[in-house]
C-alpha positions as CSV (number, residue, x, y, z in Angstrom):
1,X,117.5,83.3,82.5
2,X,118.3,85.5,79.5
3,X,118.7,82.3,77.4
4,X,115.2,81.4,78.2
5,X,113.9,84.9,77.5
6,X,114.6,84.5,73.7
7,X,112.4,81.4,73.5
8,X,109.4,82.9,75.2
9,X,106.4,84.2,73.3
10,X,106.0,86.9,75.9
11,X,109.5,87.7,77.2
12,X,108.1,90.2,79.7
13,X,106.8,87.3,81.7
14,X,110.3,86.6,82.8
15,X,110.6,90.1,84.1
16,X,107.4,89.6,86.1
17,X,108.6,86.3,87.4
18,X,111.9,87.8,88.6
19,X,110.1,90.8,90.2
20,X,107.5,88.7,92.0
21,X,109.9,86.1,93.3
22,X,113.1,87.9,94.0
23,X,112.4,91.6,94.3
24,X,108.9,92.4,95.5
25,X,108.7,90.2,98.5
26,X,111.9,91.3,100.3
27,X,111.3,94.9,99.2
28,X,107.8,94.9,100.7
29,X,109.1,93.5,104.0
30,X,111.7,96.2,104.1
31,X,109.2,99.0,103.4
32,X,106.9,97.5,106.2
33,X,109.9,97.4,108.6
34,X,111.1,100.9,107.8
35,X,107.8,102.7,107.6
36,X,106.0,100.5,110.2
37,X,102.9,100.1,107.9
38,X,102.4,103.9,107.6
39,X,101.9,105.9,104.5
40,X,104.6,108.6,104.8
41,X,105.1,111.8,102.9
42,X,108.8,112.6,102.8
43,X,112.3,112.4,101.5
44,X,114.1,109.2,100.8
45,X,117.7,108.3,99.9
46,X,118.8,105.4,97.6
47,X,122.4,104.5,97.7
48,X,124.5,102.5,95.2
49,X,126.4,100.3,97.6
50,X,129.7,99.8,95.6
51,X,130.4,103.5,95.1
52,X,128.2,105.2,97.7
53,X,126.6,107.3,95.0
54,X,123.2,108.6,96.1
55,X,119.8,109.4,94.6
56,X,117.5,111.7,96.6
57,X,113.8,111.6,96.0
58,X,110.5,112.8,97.4
59,X,107.0,111.4,97.4
60,X,103.7,111.7,99.2
61,X,104.0,107.9,99.7
62,X,107.6,106.9,99.9
63,X,106.9,103.2,100.2
64,X,104.9,103.1,97.0
65,X,107.5,105.2,95.2
66,X,110.3,102.8,96.1
67,X,108.2,99.9,94.8
68,X,107.6,101.9,91.6
69,X,111.4,102.4,91.2
70,X,111.8,98.6,91.5
71,X,109.2,97.7,89.0
72,X,110.8,100.1,86.6
73,X,114.2,98.6,87.2
74,X,112.8,95.1,86.4
75,X,111.3,96.3,83.1
76,X,107.7,96.1,84.2
77,X,106.9,99.8,83.8
78,X,108.3,102.5,81.6
79,X,110.5,105.1,83.3
80,X,111.7,108.5,82.5
81,X,115.1,108.1,80.9
82,X,117.2,109.2,83.8
83,X,120.7,108.4,84.9
84,X,119.3,106.9,88.2
85,X,116.8,104.5,86.5
86,X,119.5,103.3,84.0
87,X,121.8,102.6,86.9
88,X,119.1,100.7,88.9
89,X,118.3,98.6,85.9
90,X,122.0,98.0,84.8
91,X,123.5,97.1,88.2
92,X,120.5,95.4,89.8
93,X,118.2,96.4,92.6
94,X,120.2,94.2,95.1
95,X,123.1,96.7,94.7
96,X,121.1,99.6,96.2
97,X,119.8,100.5,99.7
98,X,116.8,102.6,100.4
99,X,116.1,104.7,103.5
100,X,113.7,107.3,104.7
101,X,115.6,110.6,105.5
102,X,112.7,112.7,106.7
103,X,109.0,112.7,107.1
104,X,107.5,116.0,106.1
105,X,104.3,117.7,105.0
106,X,103.3,118.2,101.3
107,X,104.0,121.9,101.8
108,X,107.6,121.2,102.8
109,X,108.5,118.4,100.4
110,X,110.0,120.4,97.5
111,X,112.2,122.5,99.8
112,X,113.3,119.5,101.7
113,X,114.2,117.6,98.6
114,X,116.4,120.5,97.4
115,X,118.1,120.7,100.7
116,X,119.1,117.0,100.7
117,X,120.2,117.1,97.1
118,X,122.5,120.0,97.9
119,X,123.5,118.5,101.3
120,X,124.6,115.2,99.7
121,X,125.7,117.0,96.5
122,X,124.0,114.3,94.4
123,X,124.0,116.3,91.2
124,X,127.8,116.0,91.2
125,X,128.4,112.8,93.2
126,X,125.2,110.9,92.6
127,X,122.3,110.2,90.4
128,X,120.2,113.4,90.7
129,X,120.3,115.4,87.4
130,X,118.9,118.6,88.9
131,X,118.5,120.2,92.2
132,X,114.8,119.2,92.7
């Protein structure tokens, strides 16, 4: 596919094609299955399968946030230059799992994220660059 990219007038079209056909559909099914069609505020965990390294994140809508991570990894949106986003793009989204750790209120979300980052020690053995 990368050979085709150089001959396209708009190479970003290939990113969109890959995302739409290989990433978005299964990811949306997974989000639907895990969250049971609910908008959930909470803490999520993304794991790099080959090494077990973890990224802990928080969101008022964890399903939407996961999908945003995926669009970033596929080059459809700009991302903050973080170790996690570079790994997601470099290794491919199929090398990562995503799970909901805890549903919580907006008032609890910052403290819960810090707790899980420290619990999994993801600043040393993962992709979080700070403790929340």
